[in-house]
Backbone as a printed PyTorch tensor [residue, N CA C, xyz], in Angstrom:
tensor([[[105.0970,  47.2590, -17.6210],
         [104.8270,  48.8600, -17.1480],
         [104.3030,  49.1600, -18.3720]],

        [[102.7030,  49.5040, -18.3040],
         [102.1380,  49.8110, -19.7670],
         [101.1580,  50.2760, -18.9500]],

        [[100.7450,  49.8740, -17.5950],
         [100.4900,  51.3260, -17.0360],
         [100.8060,  52.2090, -16.8570]],

        [[ 99.5350,  53.5260, -16.7640],
         [100.5430,  54.8850, -16.6140],
         [ 99.9490,  55.1110, -14.8170]],

        [[ 99.3300,  54.3970, -14.0160],
         [ 99.6850,  54.2790, -12.6570],
         [100.7940,  53.9060, -12.0740]],

        [[100.5430,  52.7300, -12.7160],
         [102.4720,  52.1170, -12.1780],
         [103.3630,  53.1130, -12.3050]],

        [[103.6600,  53.6680, -13.5720],
         [104.1860,  54.8940, -13.8320],
         [104.3720,  55.8720, -13.2540]],

        [[103.0380,  56.9390, -13.0130],
         [103.9230,  57.8330, -12.0640],
         [103.6780,  56.7620, -10.6380]],

        [[103.4680,  55.9870,  -9.7120],
         [103.1280,  56.0120,  -9.3150],
         [105.4230,  55.4930,  -8.8990]],

        [[105.9880,  54.8290,  -9.3560],
         [107.4770,  54.6350,  -9.3910],
         [107.8550,  55.9160,  -9.1410]],

        [[107.6790,  57.0760, -10.2450],
         [108.0960,  57.9370,  -9.8740],
         [108.1450,  58.6780,  -9.0240]],

        [[106.3380,  58.8660,  -8.2170],
         [107.2600,  59.7800,  -7.2110],
         [107.2760,  59.0050,  -5.9550]],

        [[107.4400,  57.4540,  -6.1580],
         [108.8580,  57.1370,  -4.5400],
         [110.0810,  56.9450,  -5.0750]],

        [[110.4470,  57.4830,  -6.2580],
         [111.8320,  57.5700,  -6.4560],
         [112.2500,  58.8550,  -6.0500]],

        [[110.9870,  60.3430,  -6.6440],
         [111.4720,  61.6850,  -6.9090],
         [111.1550,  61.7750,  -5.0560]],

        [[110.8870,  61.1450,  -4.4010],
         [110.8080,  61.7130,  -2.8790],
         [111.6620,  60.6110,  -2.1770]],

        [[112.8300,  60.1240,  -2.2740],
         [113.2870,  58.6300,  -2.0450],
         [114.2910,  60.0460,  -1.7140]],

        [[115.3850,  59.5940,  -0.2890],
         [116.0340,  60.9600,  -0.0640],
         [117.8270,  60.1390,  -1.0500]],

        [[118.0800,  59.8050,  -1.5080],
         [119.2550,  59.9520,  -2.8470],
         [118.4370,  60.2980,  -2.9350]],

        [[117.4210,  61.0210,  -4.6220],
         [117.4250,  61.8080,  -5.0980],
         [116.7980,  63.3810,  -5.4120]],

        [[117.3650,  63.5480,  -3.6730],
         [117.2460,  65.2180,  -3.3550],
         [118.2070,  65.6890,  -2.9870]],

        [[118.8530,  67.0290,  -3.3170],
         [120.3220,  67.7410,  -3.0220],
         [119.9240,  67.4340,  -1.2650]],

        [[121.7250,  67.6720,  -1.3770],
         [121.6520,  67.0810,   0.6890],
         [121.5410,  65.8680,   0.8740]],

        [[120.9560,  64.9620,   0.0100],
         [120.3990,  63.7010,   0.5990],
         [119.4290,  63.5040,   0.9930]],

        [[118.8280,  64.5490,   1.5690],
         [117.0800,  64.6720,   2.3750],
         [116.4720,  64.8130,   1.2070]],

        [[115.5540,  64.0420,   2.0160],
         [113.4970,  63.6780,   1.2700],
         [112.5850,  64.9160,   1.6250]],

        [[112.7690,  65.4480,   0.8260],
         [111.4430,  66.7640,   0.8250],
         [109.7900,  66.2850,   2.7230]],

        [[109.4640,  65.3540,   1.8920],
         [108.9620,  65.3060,   3.1970],
         [109.1870,  64.8700,   4.2890]],

        [[110.4130,  64.4390,   4.1840],
         [110.4610,  64.2780,   5.6050],
         [111.0100,  65.2350,   6.7650]],

        [[111.2780,  65.9270,   5.7930],
         [111.6270,  67.7980,   6.2570],
         [110.6970,  68.4740,   7.5760]],

        [[109.4320,  68.0840,   7.2650],
         [108.1670,  69.0990,   7.8000],
         [107.7990,  68.6850,   9.1900]],

        [[107.9450,  69.5340,  10.0060],
         [107.4660,  68.4340,  11.0110],
         [106.4020,  67.6800,  11.0290]],

        [[105.6890,  66.2200,  12.1570],
         [104.2920,  66.0880,  12.2810],
         [103.6420,  66.6170,  12.9290]],

        [[102.2590,  67.0210,  12.5070],
         [101.5200,  67.5770,  13.6620],
         [101.0120,  66.4970,  14.7770]],

        [[101.6010,  67.0930,  16.0240],
         [101.2530,  66.2300,  16.9640],
         [ 99.3980,  66.4110,  17.6830]],

        [[ 98.4330,  65.6190,  17.6640],
         [ 97.1570,  65.5570,  17.9210],
         [ 97.0320,  65.6080,  19.5450]],

        [[ 97.5550,  64.4550,  20.2140],
         [ 96.9990,  63.3020,  21.2580],
         [ 97.2700,  63.7970,  22.6170]],

        [[ 96.4370,  63.8280,  23.3660],
         [ 96.6890,  64.8310,  24.9150],
         [ 97.1630,  66.0810,  24.9560]],

        [[ 96.7130,  67.1960,  23.7650],
         [ 97.2620,  68.3280,  23.5600],
         [ 94.9910,  68.9010,  23.3420]],

        [[ 95.5520,  70.2970,  23.6400],
         [ 94.1470,  70.8670,  23.7500],
         [ 94.2210,  72.1240,  22.9930]],

        [[ 95.4020,  71.7750,  21.7130],
         [ 94.9450,  73.0370,  20.5520],
         [ 94.3380,  72.6900,  19.8080]],

        [[ 94.2280,  73.9040,  19.3380],
         [ 92.3690,  74.4040,  18.4450],
         [ 93.6440,  73.8420,  16.9630]],

        [[ 91.9310,  73.4760,  15.5400],
         [ 92.5990,  73.3170,  14.7110],
         [ 94.0010,  74.9170,  14.3080]],

        [[ 93.1200,  75.7320,  14.0960],
         [ 94.4340,  76.6110,  13.8570],
         [ 95.4880,  76.6390,  14.7130]],

        [[ 95.2700,  76.3340,  15.9170],
         [ 97.3140,  75.8260,  16.7170],
         [ 97.3660,  75.1410,  15.8340]],

        [[ 96.9980,  73.4970,  15.4240],
         [ 97.4170,  72.7850,  15.1020],
         [ 98.8070,  72.9270,  13.3560]],

        [[ 97.4760,  74.0770,  12.9210],
         [ 97.9270,  74.2410,  11.3910],
         [ 99.0490,  75.1840,  11.3770]],

        [[ 99.6470,  75.9720,  13.0850],
         [ 99.7760,  77.0350,  13.0100],
         [101.8230,  76.5390,  13.0520]],

        [[101.4550,  75.0510,  13.7850],
         [102.6260,  74.9270,  14.8980],
         [102.8290,  74.0500,  13.1480]],

        [[102.3850,  73.5540,  12.4460],
         [103.1040,  72.3140,  11.0960],
         [103.3440,  73.4380,  10.4380]],

        [[102.7440,  73.9660,   9.7700],
         [103.4580,  75.1620,   8.8240],
         [104.6340,  76.1320,   9.0590]],

        [[104.4820,  75.8280,  10.7820],
         [105.2410,  77.3290,  11.2730],
         [104.6700,  78.0980,  11.2150]],

        [[103.8110,  78.2590,  11.2020],
         [103.2850,  79.8100,  11.5160],
         [103.2090,  80.4550,  12.9560]],

        [[102.9990,  81.7040,  13.0970],
         [102.5910,  82.1730,  14.7300],
         [101.7600,  81.5360,  15.1830]],

        [[101.4820,  81.7050,  16.3300],
         [100.4100,  81.0710,  16.9760],
         [ 99.8250,  82.0900,  17.4380]],

        [[ 98.3250,  81.6410,  17.4910],
         [ 97.5740,  83.0160,  17.9150],
         [ 97.9000,  83.6570,  19.1500]],

        [[ 98.3610,  82.9610,  20.1400],
         [ 98.9510,  84.1090,  21.1960],
         [ 99.7560,  85.4910,  19.9370]],

        [[100.6070,  84.4070,  20.2640],
         [101.3270,  86.0610,  19.1500],
         [100.9890,  87.2820,  17.8200]],

        [[ 99.8920,  86.7450,  18.0910],
         [ 98.7080,  86.8640,  17.0390],
         [ 97.9220,  88.3160,  17.4900]],

        [[ 97.6010,  87.4190,  18.1200],
         [ 96.6420,  88.7120,  19.4000],
         [ 98.2440,  89.6250,  20.2370]],

        [[ 99.1780,  89.5370,  20.4810],
         [100.1730,  90.0780,  21.3380],
         [100.7050,  91.6300,  19.9380]],

        [[100.7980,  91.0980,  18.9520],
         [100.8850,  92.0310,  18.0520],
         [ 99.4090,  93.0130,  17.1650]],

        [[ 98.8950,  92.0320,  17.2270],
         [ 97.1800,  92.9880,  16.9170],
         [ 97.5320,  94.7030,  18.3430]],

        [[ 97.7310,  94.0950,  19.8270],
         [ 97.4380,  94.6420,  21.0810],
         [ 98.5480,  95.6240,  20.8480]],

        [[ 99.9010,  95.2160,  20.3350],
         [100.5290,  96.2740,  20.0880],
         [ 99.8660,  97.3490,  19.0550]],

        [[ 99.9620,  96.4900,  17.7610],
         [ 99.5830,  97.7790,  16.9290],
         [ 98.6060,  98.6250,  16.8390]],

        [[ 97.8960,  97.9940,  17.7790],
         [ 96.6330,  99.4610,  18.2540],
         [ 97.3780,  99.9620,  19.2070]],

        [[ 97.9970,  99.5320,  20.3060],
         [ 98.5920, 100.3830,  21.0440],
         [ 99.6530, 101.7070,  20.5790]],

        [[100.4710, 101.0260,  19.7190],
         [101.4220, 101.9090,  18.5460],
         [100.4490, 103.5010,  18.1470]],

        [[ 98.5480, 102.5460,  17.5020],
         [ 98.2420, 103.3940,  16.5960],
         [ 97.8580, 104.4770,  17.5910]],

        [[ 97.5570, 103.8690,  18.8290],
         [ 96.3620, 104.7210,  20.1240],
         [ 97.2170, 105.7900,  20.4090]],

        [[ 98.9820, 105.8740,  20.4760],
         [ 99.3000, 107.0410,  21.3810],
         [100.2280, 107.5860,  19.8770]],

        [[100.0600, 106.8250,  18.1810],
         [100.0430, 108.3170,  17.7240],
         [ 99.5940, 109.1630,  17.3070]],

        [[ 97.8490, 108.3030,  17.2750],
         [ 97.1550, 109.2960,  17.4450],
         [ 97.1410, 110.6560,  18.2880]],

        [[ 97.1420, 110.1020,  19.6420],
         [ 97.6170, 111.1030,  21.1090],
         [ 98.9390, 112.3640,  20.8470]],

        [[ 99.8750, 111.9540,  19.6830],
         [100.0260, 112.8120,  19.6960],
         [100.1490, 114.1460,  18.6280]],

        [[ 99.3670, 113.3320,  18.0790],
         [ 98.1310, 114.0160,  16.6830],
         [ 97.4570, 115.4150,  17.4330]],

        [[ 96.4400, 114.5220,  18.5430],
         [ 95.9270, 115.7670,  18.9270],
         [ 96.4560, 116.7900,  19.8990]],

        [[ 97.6980, 116.3430,  20.4700],
         [ 98.5660, 117.1100,  21.6130],
         [ 99.2000, 118.0710,  19.9270]],

        [[ 99.7590, 117.6450,  19.2160],
         [100.4190, 118.4390,  18.5560],
         [ 99.2090, 119.7500,  17.8020]],

        [[ 98.1620, 119.2560,  17.8000],
         [ 96.7540, 120.2750,  17.2620],
         [ 96.6930, 121.6810,  18.5610]],

        [[ 96.0910, 120.6030,  19.5820],
         [ 95.9950, 121.5360,  20.7120],
         [ 97.5030, 122.7120,  20.8220]],

        [[ 98.2220, 121.6460,  20.3970],
         [ 99.9780, 123.0000,  20.8020],
         [ 99.2610, 124.0130,  19.8820]],

        [[ 99.0810, 123.9430,  18.0180],
         [ 99.4520, 124.3580,  17.1620],
         [ 98.0340, 125.4840,  17.7320]],

        [[ 96.9860, 125.4740,  18.1710],
         [ 95.7260, 125.9170,  18.2370],
         [ 95.8590, 126.7540,  19.7150]],

        [[ 97.0070, 127.1130,  20.4460],
         [ 97.2740, 127.4930,  21.6350],
         [ 98.2010, 128.8250,  21.0810]],

        [[ 99.4990, 128.1710,  20.4990],
         [100.0440, 129.1960,  19.5810],
         [ 99.3880, 130.2940,  18.5090]],

        [[ 98.0340, 130.1890,  17.9450],
         [ 97.0640, 130.5010,  16.8990],
         [ 96.2310, 131.5160,  17.5370]],

        [[ 96.1070, 130.8840,  18.9400],
         [ 95.0880, 131.9320,  19.8320],
         [ 96.0490, 132.9910,  20.1780]],

        [[ 97.4580, 132.2620,  20.5770],
         [ 98.1760, 134.0890,  21.0160],
         [ 98.4540, 134.8360,  20.0650]],

        [[ 98.7740, 134.8650,  19.1570],
         [ 99.3250, 135.5020,  17.7100],
         [ 98.1670, 136.2660,  17.8650]],

        [[ 96.2480, 135.6070,  17.4130],
         [ 95.3490, 136.5130,  17.3750],
         [ 95.1910, 137.2850,  18.2320]],

        [[ 95.2810, 137.1010,  19.6180],
         [ 95.3790, 138.2000,  20.6370],
         [ 96.2820, 139.1840,  20.6580]],

        [[ 97.7830, 138.4340,  19.7360],
         [ 98.6510, 140.3890,  19.8600],
         [ 98.1090, 140.7690,  18.9870]],

        [[ 97.3460, 140.1950,  17.8790],
         [ 97.7320, 141.2390,  16.5190],
         [ 96.5650, 141.7760,  16.9680]],

        [[ 95.3200, 141.7660,  17.5840],
         [ 93.9070, 142.7920,  17.7260],
         [ 94.9710, 143.8460,  18.6230]],

        [[ 95.9690, 143.2810,  19.6220],
         [ 96.2890, 144.6810,  20.4540],
         [ 96.6250, 145.6200,  19.7930]],

        [[ 97.5300, 146.0590,  18.4950],
         [ 97.6820, 146.3610,  17.2650],
         [ 97.0410, 147.3400,  17.2390]],

        [[ 96.0560, 147.4640,  16.2320],
         [ 94.6110, 148.1880,  16.1820],
         [ 94.8860, 147.1540,  14.5380]],

        [[ 93.7020, 148.3530,  13.5210],
         [ 93.6510, 147.6740,  12.1350],
         [ 94.6130, 147.8900,  11.3490]],

        [[ 94.6780, 147.3000,  10.3740],
         [ 95.8760, 147.9630,   9.5120],
         [ 95.8560, 149.6620,   8.7710]],

        [[ 94.5640, 149.7780,   8.8060],
         [ 94.3130, 151.3680,   8.6990],
         [ 95.4100, 152.3280,   9.6240]],

        [[ 95.3070, 151.4360,  10.9770],
         [ 95.8620, 152.2910,  12.1400],
         [ 97.2740, 152.5530,  11.9770]],

        [[ 97.4910, 151.3740,  11.2030],
         [ 99.1590, 150.5110,  11.2150],
         [ 99.8210, 151.3730,   9.9270]],

        [[ 99.3210, 151.3240,   9.3360],
         [ 99.3040, 152.5450,   7.6240],
         [ 99.6180, 154.3990,   7.9230]],

        [[ 98.5690, 154.3130,   9.3380],
         [ 97.9680, 156.0910,   9.5480],
         [ 99.9130, 155.8640,  10.5760]],

        [[100.3290, 155.3280,  10.9510],
         [101.3750, 154.9180,  12.3600],
         [102.5660, 155.4710,  11.7770]],

        [[102.7900, 154.4240,  10.0140],
         [103.9730, 154.2910,   9.0370],
         [103.4810, 155.1760,   8.4000]],

        [[102.8390, 156.7480,   8.4920],
         [102.0380, 157.3570,   7.7470],
         [102.1750, 157.2740,   5.9730]],

        [[101.7020, 155.8830,   6.4200],
         [100.3910, 156.4190,   4.2940],
         [ 99.9440, 156.2420,   4.5500]],

        [[ 98.8870, 157.1870,   4.9470],
         [ 98.1130, 157.6870,   4.6240],
         [ 96.9230, 157.6710,   3.6040]],

        [[ 97.4970, 157.8290,   2.4820],
         [ 96.4090, 157.6660,   1.4130],
         [ 95.8970, 155.7410,   1.3270]],

        [[ 96.9960, 154.7590,   1.4910],
         [ 97.2860, 153.5660,   2.1490],
         [ 95.7120, 153.1430,   2.9100]],

        [[ 96.1790, 153.8790,   4.0960],
         [ 95.4610, 153.9400,   5.2120],
         [ 93.1960, 154.2220,   4.4760]],

        [[ 93.5470, 155.1440,   4.4980],
         [ 92.2710, 155.8190,   3.7790],
         [ 91.2000, 154.1370,   2.1920]],

        [[ 92.5040, 154.1810,   1.9290],
         [ 91.9620, 152.8820,   0.8590],
         [ 91.6620, 152.1440,   1.5320]],

        [[ 92.4470, 150.8840,   3.1550],
         [ 91.5040, 150.2200,   3.5300],
         [ 90.2940, 150.0470,   4.5370]],

        [[ 90.3700, 151.2310,   4.8790],
         [ 89.1490, 152.4910,   5.3130],
         [ 88.3760, 151.7420,   3.7950]],

        [[ 88.0460, 152.4310,   3.3360],
         [ 86.9600, 151.9700,   2.3110],
         [ 86.8730, 150.6190,   1.8530]],

        [[ 87.8320, 150.0560,   1.5800],
         [ 87.6450, 148.2640,   1.0290],
         [ 86.8060, 147.9020,   2.4310]],

        [[ 87.3000, 148.8010,   3.2720],
         [ 86.3660, 147.6310,   4.9120],
         [ 84.9820, 148.3370,   4.3040]],

        [[ 84.9480, 149.3450,   4.2120],
         [ 83.6730, 149.7910,   4.4970],
         [ 82.6270, 149.3670,   2.9980]],

        [[ 83.2340, 149.5850,   2.0880],
         [ 82.5870, 149.1630,   1.3070],
         [ 82.1320, 147.0510,   0.9850]],

        [[ 82.6180, 146.7590,   1.8930],
         [ 82.6990, 144.9820,   2.3720],
         [ 81.6530, 144.7500,   2.8610]],

        [[ 81.1420, 145.9960,   4.3510],
         [ 80.6200, 145.9880,   5.8220],
         [ 80.9280, 145.9010,   6.8650]],

        [[ 81.8640, 145.5850,   6.4960],
         [ 83.1820, 145.2310,   7.9710],
         [ 83.1160, 146.6460,   8.8490]],

        [[ 82.2800, 147.0380,   9.8200],
         [ 82.7090, 147.7580,  10.6620],
         [ 84.4960, 147.6760,  11.7140]],

        [[ 84.8990, 148.8130,  11.7110],
         [ 86.0560, 149.1920,  12.9560],
         [ 85.0640, 148.5910,  14.3910]]])
């Protein structure tokens, strides 16, 4: 037993035997065997089944569901933005009916503040 290849072969056989494994099971025999005969499966389907990975149909369904959820979320965001735009437009319309800040200051009796507001708008070239 001086040849290292014989020693490695013997150790590999001992490690794969069922009595050396926990529970008495062999590691090699616990994996399912892929079947090739009489199937129309692709190589990826065979690998998926052999390693317990999701099938192509499952992945396709998952992708469609993910995309549907993404599309739904985007539509919710668009609807929310439209709602905010409508509220903002209503607020702007209401504020435009109230008059200018200077007019509101005059109505409250703040004549000096109204004059400063009108002067500021005139300095900046904003016409009322």
